[in-house]
PDB file of N, CA, C and O in Angstrom:
ATOM      1  N   UNK A   1     129.656-176.777 -38.989  1.00  0.00           N
ATOM      2  CA  UNK A   1     129.354-178.801 -38.427  1.00  0.00           C
ATOM      3  C   UNK A   1     129.732-177.723 -36.956  1.00  0.00           C
ATOM      4  O   UNK A   1     130.405-176.797 -36.503  1.00  0.00           O
ATOM      5  N   UNK A   2     128.314-179.096 -36.637  1.00  0.00           N
ATOM      6  CA  UNK A   2     127.820-178.815 -34.963  1.00  0.00           C
ATOM      7  C   UNK A   2     128.499-179.428 -33.609  1.00  0.00           C
ATOM      8  O   UNK A   2     128.306-179.496 -32.395  1.00  0.00           O
ATOM      9  N   UNK A   3     129.499-179.860 -34.706  1.00  0.00           N
ATOM     10  CA  UNK A   3     130.834-181.044 -33.234  1.00  0.00           C
ATOM     11  C   UNK A   3     129.945-181.869 -33.040  1.00  0.00           C
ATOM     12  O   UNK A   3     128.990-182.046 -33.797  1.00  0.00           O
ATOM     13  N   UNK A   4     130.173-182.510 -31.932  1.00  0.00           N
ATOM     14  CA  UNK A   4     130.001-184.051 -31.354  1.00  0.00           C
ATOM     15  C   UNK A   4     128.268-183.890 -30.865  1.00  0.00           C
ATOM     16  O   UNK A   4     127.837-182.738 -30.919  1.00  0.00           O
ATOM     17  N   UNK A   5     127.247-185.032 -30.381  1.00  0.00           N
ATOM     18  CA  UNK A   5     126.057-183.980 -30.042  1.00  0.00           C
ATOM     19  C   UNK A   5     126.562-184.727 -28.583  1.00  0.00           C
ATOM     20  O   UNK A   5     127.387-185.624 -28.408  1.00  0.00           O
ATOM     21  N   UNK A   6     125.642-183.910 -27.537  1.00  0.00           N
ATOM     22  CA  UNK A   6     125.944-183.873 -26.545  1.00  0.00           C
ATOM     23  C   UNK A   6     125.901-185.246 -25.800  1.00  0.00           C
ATOM     24  O   UNK A   6     126.770-185.898 -25.220  1.00  0.00           O
ATOM     25  N   UNK A   7     123.995-185.528 -26.130  1.00  0.00           N
ATOM     26  CA  UNK A   7     123.314-186.897 -25.351  1.00  0.00           C
ATOM     27  C   UNK A   7     122.890-187.742 -26.663  1.00  0.00           C
ATOM     28  O   UNK A   7     122.282-187.449 -27.693  1.00  0.00           O
ATOM     29  N   UNK A   8     123.535-189.022 -26.120  1.00  0.00           N
ATOM     30  CA  UNK A   8     122.677-189.938 -27.204  1.00  0.00           C
ATOM     31  C   UNK A   8     121.782-190.563 -26.200  1.00  0.00           C
ATOM     32  O   UNK A   8     121.963-190.552 -24.983  1.00  0.00           O
ATOM     33  N   UNK A   9     120.765-191.127 -26.861  1.00  0.00           N
ATOM     34  CA  UNK A   9     119.565-191.161 -27.206  1.00  0.00           C
ATOM     35  C   UNK A   9     118.503-192.560 -27.054  1.00  0.00           C
ATOM     36  O   UNK A   9     117.678-192.509 -27.967  1.00  0.00           O
ATOM     37  N   UNK A  10     118.334-193.543 -26.339  1.00  0.00           N
ATOM     38  CA  UNK A  10     118.179-194.845 -26.856  1.00  0.00           C
ATOM     39  C   UNK A  10     119.428-196.004 -25.979  1.00  0.00           C
ATOM     40  O   UNK A  10     120.301-195.658 -25.183  1.00  0.00           O
ATOM     41  N   UNK A  11     119.144-197.270 -26.420  1.00  0.00           N
ATOM     42  CA  UNK A  11     119.765-198.099 -25.807  1.00  0.00           C
ATOM     43  C   UNK A  11     121.106-198.589 -26.842  1.00  0.00           C
ATOM     44  O   UNK A  11     122.140-199.144 -26.469  1.00  0.00           O
ATOM     45  N   UNK A  12     120.748-198.216 -28.169  1.00  0.00           N
ATOM     46  CA  UNK A  12     121.324-198.343 -28.414  1.00  0.00           C
ATOM     47  C   UNK A  12     121.001-200.389 -28.762  1.00  0.00           C
ATOM     48  O   UNK A  12     120.175-201.172 -28.291  1.00  0.00           O
ATOM     49  N   UNK A  13     122.816-200.661 -30.407  1.00  0.00           N
ATOM     50  CA  UNK A  13     121.881-202.253 -30.556  1.00  0.00           C
ATOM     51  C   UNK A  13     122.640-202.632 -29.099  1.00  0.00           C
ATOM     52  O   UNK A  13     123.472-202.044 -28.408  1.00  0.00           O
ATOM     53  N   UNK A  14     121.593-204.517 -28.937  1.00  0.00           N
ATOM     54  CA  UNK A  14     122.232-205.343 -28.342  1.00  0.00           C
ATOM     55  C   UNK A  14     123.192-206.558 -28.766  1.00  0.00           C
ATOM     56  O   UNK A  14     122.812-207.342 -29.636  1.00  0.00           O
ATOM     57  N   UNK A  15     124.493-206.714 -28.117  1.00  0.00           N
ATOM     58  CA  UNK A  15     125.205-207.089 -27.914  1.00  0.00           C
ATOM     59  C   UNK A  15     124.472-209.036 -28.433  1.00  0.00           C
ATOM     60  O   UNK A  15     124.681-209.744 -29.419  1.00  0.00           O
ATOM     61  N   UNK A  16     123.562-209.244 -27.096  1.00  0.00           N
ATOM     62  CA  UNK A  16     123.319-210.675 -27.158  1.00  0.00           C
ATOM     63  C   UNK A  16     122.031-210.164 -26.750  1.00  0.00           C
ATOM     64  O   UNK A  16     121.813-209.859 -25.577  1.00  0.00           O
ATOM     65  N   UNK A  17     120.985-210.034 -27.861  1.00  0.00           N
ATOM     66  CA  UNK A  17     119.498-210.047 -27.810  1.00  0.00           C
ATOM     67  C   UNK A  17     118.734-211.411 -26.947  1.00  0.00           C
ATOM     68  O   UNK A  17     118.855-212.572 -27.337  1.00  0.00           O
ATOM     69  N   UNK A  18     118.151-211.115 -26.041  1.00  0.00           N
ATOM     70  CA  UNK A  18     117.708-211.870 -25.033  1.00  0.00           C
ATOM     71  C   UNK A  18     115.658-211.993 -25.016  1.00  0.00           C
ATOM     72  O   UNK A  18     114.777-212.681 -24.500  1.00  0.00           O
ATOM     73  N   UNK A  19     115.774-211.083 -25.741  1.00  0.00           N
ATOM     74  CA  UNK A  19     114.222-211.104 -26.133  1.00  0.00           C
ATOM     75  C   UNK A  19     113.181-210.655 -27.620  1.00  0.00           C
ATOM     76  O   UNK A  19     113.134-209.736 -28.438  1.00  0.00           O
ATOM     77  N   UNK A  20     112.528-211.799 -27.362  1.00  0.00           N
ATOM     78  CA  UNK A  20     112.019-211.751 -29.027  1.00  0.00           C
ATOM     79  C   UNK A  20     111.489-210.581 -29.504  1.00  0.00           C
ATOM     80  O   UNK A  20     110.814-209.981 -28.668  1.00  0.00           O
ATOM     81  N   UNK A  21     111.587-210.009 -30.699  1.00  0.00           N
ATOM     82  CA  UNK A  21     110.044-208.733 -30.945  1.00  0.00           C
ATOM     83  C   UNK A  21     109.422-209.925 -31.848  1.00  0.00           C
ATOM     84  O   UNK A  21     109.953-210.951 -32.274  1.00  0.00           O
ATOM     85  N   UNK A  22     108.049-209.399 -31.993  1.00  0.00           N
ATOM     86  CA  UNK A  22     107.039-209.460 -31.693  1.00  0.00           C
ATOM     87  C   UNK A  22     105.325-209.170 -31.548  1.00  0.00           C
ATOM     88  O   UNK A  22     105.271-207.941 -31.508  1.00  0.00           O
ATOM     89  N   UNK A  23     104.393-209.516 -31.483  1.00  0.00           N
ATOM     90  CA  UNK A  23     103.725-208.562 -31.694  1.00  0.00           C
ATOM     91  C   UNK A  23     102.169-209.214 -31.265  1.00  0.00           C
ATOM     92  O   UNK A  23     101.686-210.141 -31.915  1.00  0.00           O
ATOM     93  N   UNK A  24     101.314-208.467 -29.834  1.00  0.00           N
ATOM     94  CA  UNK A  24     100.624-209.684 -29.532  1.00  0.00           C
ATOM     95  C   UNK A  24      99.119-208.296 -28.780  1.00  0.00           C
ATOM     96  O   UNK A  24      99.052-207.322 -28.030  1.00  0.00           O
ATOM     97  N   UNK A  25      98.299-209.077 -29.577  1.00  0.00           N
ATOM     98  CA  UNK A  25      96.582-208.732 -29.006  1.00  0.00           C
ATOM     99  C   UNK A  25      96.321-208.674 -27.752  1.00  0.00           C
ATOM    100  O   UNK A  25      95.859-209.752 -27.378  1.00  0.00           O
ATOM    101  N   UNK A  26      96.426-207.696 -26.688  1.00  0.00           N
ATOM    102  CA  UNK A  26      95.647-207.154 -25.893  1.00  0.00           C
ATOM    103  C   UNK A  26      94.518-206.059 -25.885  1.00  0.00           C
ATOM    104  O   UNK A  26      94.308-205.027 -26.522  1.00  0.00           O
ATOM    105  N   UNK A  27      93.528-207.140 -24.307  1.00  0.00           N
ATOM    106  CA  UNK A  27      92.811-206.112 -23.895  1.00  0.00           C
ATOM    107  C   UNK A  27      92.634-204.753 -24.052  1.00  0.00           C
ATOM    108  O   UNK A  27      93.278-203.820 -23.574  1.00  0.00           O
ATOM    109  N   UNK A  28      91.661-204.764 -24.795  1.00  0.00           N
ATOM    110  CA  UNK A  28      92.446-202.440 -23.872  1.00  0.00           C
ATOM    111  C   UNK A  28      91.956-202.545 -22.311  1.00  0.00           C
ATOM    112  O   UNK A  28      92.746-203.188 -23.001  1.00  0.00           O
ATOM    113  N   UNK A  29      91.784-202.569 -21.794  1.00  0.00           N
ATOM    114  CA  UNK A  29      91.596-202.839 -20.160  1.00  0.00           C
ATOM    115  C   UNK A  29      92.208-203.446 -20.176  1.00  0.00           C
ATOM    116  O   UNK A  29      92.020-203.735 -21.358  1.00  0.00           O
ATOM    117  N   UNK A  30      93.524-204.539 -19.684  1.00  0.00           N
ATOM    118  CA  UNK A  30      93.876-204.840 -19.518  1.00  0.00           C
ATOM    119  C   UNK A  30      96.028-204.672 -19.898  1.00  0.00           C
ATOM    120  O   UNK A  30      97.063-205.255 -19.572  1.00  0.00           O
ATOM    121  N   UNK A  31      95.462-203.151 -21.000  1.00  0.00           N
ATOM    122  CA  UNK A  31      96.277-202.923 -21.306  1.00  0.00           C
ATOM    123  C   UNK A  31      96.844-201.671 -20.594  1.00  0.00           C
ATOM    124  O   UNK A  31      98.027-201.332 -20.620  1.00  0.00           O
ATOM    125  N   UNK A  32      95.330-200.710 -19.633  1.00  0.00           N
ATOM    126  CA  UNK A  32      95.421-199.766 -19.367  1.00  0.00           C
ATOM    127  C   UNK A  32      95.910-199.979 -18.372  1.00  0.00           C
ATOM    128  O   UNK A  32      96.770-199.162 -18.042  1.00  0.00           O
ATOM    129  N   UNK A  33      95.613-201.222 -17.337  1.00  0.00           N
ATOM    130  CA  UNK A  33      95.976-202.020 -15.914  1.00  0.00           C
ATOM    131  C   UNK A  33      97.567-202.016 -15.454  1.00  0.00           C
ATOM    132  O   UNK A  33      98.094-201.987 -14.341  1.00  0.00           O
ATOM    133  N   UNK A  34      98.303-202.072 -17.313  1.00  0.00           N
ATOM    134  CA  UNK A  34      99.979-201.959 -16.855  1.00  0.00           C
ATOM    135  C   UNK A  34     100.537-200.717 -17.532  1.00  0.00           C
ATOM    136  O   UNK A  34     101.702-200.354 -17.691  1.00  0.00           O
ATOM    137  N   UNK A  35      99.355-200.154 -17.892  1.00  0.00           N
ATOM    138  CA  UNK A  35     100.487-199.253 -18.600  1.00  0.00           C
ATOM    139  C   UNK A  35     100.059-198.035 -17.286  1.00  0.00           C
ATOM    140  O   UNK A  35     100.738-197.011 -17.352  1.00  0.00           O
ATOM    141  N   UNK A  36      98.745-198.088 -15.842  1.00  0.00           N
ATOM    142  CA  UNK A  36      98.469-197.341 -15.501  1.00  0.00           C
ATOM    143  C   UNK A  36      99.083-197.353 -14.287  1.00  0.00           C
ATOM    144  O   UNK A  36      98.850-196.665 -13.293  1.00  0.00           O
ATOM    145  N   UNK A  37     100.246-198.577 -14.547  1.00  0.00           N
ATOM    146  CA  UNK A  37     101.246-198.526 -12.835  1.00  0.00           C
ATOM    147  C   UNK A  37     102.444-197.817 -13.278  1.00  0.00           C
ATOM    148  O   UNK A  37     103.273-197.416 -12.461  1.00  0.00           O
ATOM    149  N   UNK A  38     102.584-197.628 -14.656  1.00  0.00           N
ATOM    150  CA  UNK A  38     103.700-196.099 -14.758  1.00  0.00           C
ATOM    151  C   UNK A  38     104.721-197.335 -15.818  1.00  0.00           C
ATOM    152  O   UNK A  38     104.537-198.414 -16.381  1.00  0.00           O
ATOM    153  N   UNK A  39     105.747-196.414 -15.633  1.00  0.00           N
ATOM    154  CA  UNK A  39     107.085-197.324 -16.716  1.00  0.00           C
ATOM    155  C   UNK A  39     107.795-198.267 -16.750  1.00  0.00           C
ATOM    156  O   UNK A  39     108.727-198.397 -15.957  1.00  0.00           O
ATOM    157  N   UNK A  40     107.473-199.253 -17.803  1.00  0.00           N
ATOM    158  CA  UNK A  40     108.014-200.957 -17.118  1.00  0.00           C
ATOM    159  C   UNK A  40     107.187-201.556 -17.412  1.00  0.00           C
ATOM    160  O   UNK A  40     107.560-202.640 -16.963  1.00  0.00           O
ATOM    161  N   UNK A  41     105.226-201.938 -18.352  1.00  0.00           N
ATOM    162  CA  UNK A  41     104.104-202.386 -18.067  1.00  0.00           C
ATOM    163  C   UNK A  41     105.061-203.403 -18.800  1.00  0.00           C
ATOM    164  O   UNK A  41     105.644-204.278 -18.160  1.00  0.00           O
ATOM    165  N   UNK A  42     105.203-203.261 -20.161  1.00  0.00           N
ATOM    166  CA  UNK A  42     105.545-204.616 -20.674  1.00  0.00           C
ATOM    167  C   UNK A  42     106.572-205.398 -19.905  1.00  0.00           C
ATOM    168  O   UNK A  42     106.445-206.618 -19.805  1.00  0.00           O
ATOM    169  N   UNK A  43     108.164-204.401 -19.041  1.00  0.00           N
ATOM    170  CA  UNK A  43     108.658-206.573 -18.095  1.00  0.00           C
ATOM    171  C   UNK A  43     107.553-206.347 -17.437  1.00  0.00           C
ATOM    172  O   UNK A  43     107.442-207.515 -17.065  1.00  0.00           O
ATOM    173  N   UNK A  44     106.212-205.595 -16.761  1.00  0.00           N
ATOM    174  CA  UNK A  44     105.396-206.483 -16.075  1.00  0.00           C
ATOM    175  C   UNK A  44     104.101-207.551 -16.853  1.00  0.00           C
ATOM    176  O   UNK A  44     103.406-208.448 -16.375  1.00  0.00           O
ATOM    177  N   UNK A  45     104.183-206.990 -18.167  1.00  0.00           N
ATOM    178  CA  UNK A  45     103.620-208.394 -18.727  1.00  0.00           C
ATOM    179  C   UNK A  45     103.913-209.047 -19.216  1.00  0.00           C
ATOM    180  O   UNK A  45     103.257-209.973 -19.695  1.00  0.00           O
ATOM    181  N   UNK A  46     105.464-208.758 -19.336  1.00  0.00           N
ATOM    182  CA  UNK A  46     106.458-210.514 -19.400  1.00  0.00           C
ATOM    183  C   UNK A  46     106.057-210.748 -18.187  1.00  0.00           C
ATOM    184  O   UNK A  46     104.850-210.987 -18.144  1.00  0.00           O
ATOM    185  N   UNK A  47     106.678-210.779 -17.017  1.00  0.00           N
ATOM    186  CA  UNK A  47     106.746-211.496 -15.616  1.00  0.00           C
ATOM    187  C   UNK A  47     105.325-211.801 -15.331  1.00  0.00           C
ATOM    188  O   UNK A  47     104.885-212.813 -14.787  1.00  0.00           O
ATOM    189  N   UNK A  48     104.446-210.420 -15.934  1.00  0.00           N
ATOM    190  CA  UNK A  48     102.882-211.644 -15.112  1.00  0.00           C
ATOM    191  C   UNK A  48     102.443-213.517 -16.759  1.00  0.00           C
ATOM    192  O   UNK A  48     101.968-214.651 -16.697  1.00  0.00           O
ATOM    193  N   UNK A  49     103.005-212.640 -17.799  1.00  0.00           N
ATOM    194  CA  UNK A  49     103.266-214.652 -18.345  1.00  0.00           C
ATOM    195  C   UNK A  49     103.510-214.773 -18.009  1.00  0.00           C
ATOM    196  O   UNK A  49     102.924-215.493 -17.201  1.00  0.00           O
ATOM    197  N   UNK A  50     105.183-214.379 -17.655  1.00  0.00           N
ATOM    198  CA  UNK A  50     105.797-215.679 -17.038  1.00  0.00           C
ATOM    199  C   UNK A  50     105.977-216.632 -15.867  1.00  0.00           C
ATOM    200  O   UNK A  50     106.845-217.469 -15.621  1.00  0.00           O
ATOM    201  N   UNK A  51     104.936-216.259 -15.253  1.00  0.00           N
ATOM    202  CA  UNK A  51     104.359-216.416 -13.828  1.00  0.00           C
ATOM    203  C   UNK A  51     103.290-217.950 -13.907  1.00  0.00           C
ATOM    204  O   UNK A  51     103.304-219.001 -13.266  1.00  0.00           O
ATOM    205  N   UNK A  52     102.418-217.414 -15.040  1.00  0.00           N
ATOM    206  CA  UNK A  52     101.659-217.911 -15.042  1.00  0.00           C
ATOM    207  C   UNK A  52     101.616-218.907 -16.496  1.00  0.00           C
ATOM    208  O   UNK A  52     100.660-219.485 -17.013  1.00  0.00           O
ATOM    209  N   UNK A  53     102.868-218.850 -16.850  1.00  0.00           N
ATOM    210  CA  UNK A  53     104.321-220.724 -17.362  1.00  0.00           C
ATOM    211  C   UNK A  53     104.003-221.421 -16.346  1.00  0.00           C
ATOM    212  O   UNK A  53     103.122-222.243 -16.092  1.00  0.00           O
ATOM    213  N   UNK A  54     105.264-220.745 -15.549  1.00  0.00           N
ATOM    214  CA  UNK A  54     105.648-221.297 -14.203  1.00  0.00           C
ATOM    215  C   UNK A  54     104.620-221.984 -13.553  1.00  0.00           C
ATOM    216  O   UNK A  54     104.963-223.161 -13.439  1.00  0.00           O
ATOM    217  N   UNK A  55     103.438-221.769 -13.043  1.00  0.00           N
ATOM    218  CA  UNK A  55     101.979-222.187 -12.656  1.00  0.00           C
ATOM    219  C   UNK A  55     101.220-223.527 -13.185  1.00  0.00           C
ATOM    220  O   UNK A  55     100.397-224.286 -12.673  1.00  0.00           O
ATOM    221  N   UNK A  56     101.922-223.462 -14.537  1.00  0.00           N
ATOM    222  CA  UNK A  56     101.510-224.786 -15.523  1.00  0.00           C
ATOM    223  C   UNK A  56     102.672-225.328 -15.677  1.00  0.00           C
ATOM    224  O   UNK A  56     102.695-226.487 -16.090  1.00  0.00           O
ATOM    225  N   UNK A  57     103.526-224.859 -15.480  1.00  0.00           N
ATOM    226  CA  UNK A  57     104.809-226.283 -15.433  1.00  0.00           C
ATOM    227  C   UNK A  57     105.224-226.750 -14.691  1.00  0.00           C
ATOM    228  O   UNK A  57     104.718-226.145 -13.746  1.00  0.00           O
ATOM    229  N   UNK A  58     106.191-227.858 -14.049  1.00  0.00           N
ATOM    230  CA  UNK A  58     106.587-228.965 -12.796  1.00  0.00           C
ATOM    231  C   UNK A  58     107.724-227.237 -13.316  1.00  0.00           C
ATOM    232  O   UNK A  58     107.536-226.108 -12.861  1.00  0.00           O
ATOM    233  N   UNK A  59     108.820-227.663 -14.364  1.00  0.00           N
ATOM    234  CA  UNK A  59     109.856-227.182 -14.314  1.00  0.00           C
ATOM    235  C   UNK A  59     109.982-226.312 -15.631  1.00  0.00           C
ATOM    236  O   UNK A  59     109.940-226.868 -16.728  1.00  0.00           O
ATOM    237  N   UNK A  60     110.140-224.931 -15.512  1.00  0.00           N
ATOM    238  CA  UNK A  60     111.036-223.682 -16.321  1.00  0.00           C
ATOM    239  C   UNK A  60     112.336-223.178 -16.546  1.00  0.00           C
ATOM    240  O   UNK A  60     113.077-222.535 -15.803  1.00  0.00           O
ATOM    241  N   UNK A  61     112.448-223.493 -17.446  1.00  0.00           N
ATOM    242  CA  UNK A  61     114.336-222.782 -17.008  1.00  0.00           C
ATOM    243  C   UNK A  61     114.273-220.876 -16.876  1.00  0.00           C
ATOM    244  O   UNK A  61     113.508-220.108 -17.460  1.00  0.00           O
ATOM    245  N   UNK A  62     115.181-220.621 -16.070  1.00  0.00           N
ATOM    246  CA  UNK A  62     115.023-219.147 -16.220  1.00  0.00           C
ATOM    247  C   UNK A  62     114.855-218.549 -17.893  1.00  0.00           C
ATOM    248  O   UNK A  62     113.935-217.771 -18.146  1.00  0.00           O
ATOM    249  N   UNK A  63     115.777-218.968 -18.926  1.00  0.00           N
ATOM    250  CA  UNK A  63     115.463-218.622 -19.521  1.00  0.00           C
ATOM    251  C   UNK A  63     115.797-219.295 -20.510  1.00  0.00           C
ATOM    252  O   UNK A  63     116.923-219.691 -20.813  1.00  0.00           O
ATOM    253  N   UNK A  64     114.579-219.479 -21.170  1.00  0.00           N
ATOM    254  CA  UNK A  64     113.974-220.996 -22.557  1.00  0.00           C
ATOM    255  C   UNK A  64     114.943-220.345 -23.899  1.00  0.00           C
ATOM    256  O   UNK A  64     115.136-219.265 -24.457  1.00  0.00           O
ATOM    257  N   UNK A  65     115.435-221.917 -23.997  1.00  0.00           N
ATOM    258  CA  UNK A  65     116.011-222.048 -25.318  1.00  0.00           C
ATOM    259  C   UNK A  65     115.224-221.500 -26.367  1.00  0.00           C
ATOM    260  O   UNK A  65     114.069-221.924 -26.354  1.00  0.00           O
ATOM    261  N   UNK A  66     115.542-220.520 -27.465  1.00  0.00           N
ATOM    262  CA  UNK A  66     115.327-220.068 -28.093  1.00  0.00           C
ATOM    263  C   UNK A  66     115.561-220.011 -29.390  1.00  0.00           C
ATOM    264  O   UNK A  66     116.636-219.524 -29.741  1.00  0.00           O
ATOM    265  N   UNK A  67     114.368-220.618 -30.674  1.00  0.00           N
ATOM    266  CA  UNK A  67     115.318-220.551 -31.820  1.00  0.00           C
ATOM    267  C   UNK A  67     115.649-219.939 -32.613  1.00  0.00           C
ATOM    268  O   UNK A  67     115.167-218.808 -32.545  1.00  0.00           O
ATOM    269  N   UNK A  68     116.275-220.096 -33.407  1.00  0.00           N
ATOM    270  CA  UNK A  68     116.194-218.475 -34.115  1.00  0.00           C
ATOM    271  C   UNK A  68     115.554-219.022 -35.042  1.00  0.00           C
ATOM    272  O   UNK A  68     115.391-220.240 -34.965  1.00  0.00           O
ATOM    273  N   UNK A  69     114.896-218.144 -36.415  1.00  0.00           N
ATOM    274  CA  UNK A  69     114.348-217.991 -37.368  1.00  0.00           C
ATOM    275  C   UNK A  69     115.683-218.000 -38.409  1.00  0.00           C
ATOM    276  O   UNK A  69     116.748-217.383 -38.381  1.00  0.00           O
ATOM    277  N   UNK A  70     115.190-218.859 -39.212  1.00  0.00           N
ATOM    278  CA  UNK A  70     115.820-219.107 -40.943  1.00  0.00           C
ATOM    279  C   UNK A  70     116.028-217.541 -41.946  1.00  0.00           C
ATOM    280  O   UNK A  70     115.184-216.755 -42.376  1.00  0.00           O
ATOM    281  N   UNK A  71     117.129-217.554 -42.024  1.00  0.00           N
ATOM    282  CA  UNK A  71     116.998-216.597 -42.685  1.00  0.00           C
ATOM    283  C   UNK A  71     116.744-216.811 -44.761  1.00  0.00           C
ATOM    284  O   UNK A  71     116.605-215.815 -45.472  1.00  0.00           O
TER     285      UNK A  71
END
C-alpha cells in the first residue's frame, strides 16, 4: 500500500456551480491574443464578453439568473 497522497490536484467539485460549461468557436488570432497574456485567458474572455454586454444593455445584473437544463 502506498499511503495517502501528499498532493491533491485540481479544484474538486464546485459546491454551487456559477459557470456554465459551453463550447464556442473563436478566430485563432483572438484566442492567441488572450492566451498570450498568460494564465486566466478564459476569465479574460469572459470579462471582455461581459463588458460588451454591459455596453449594449442599460442594466445587467452582476449574476444573471440561469435556467437549469431539463434532465
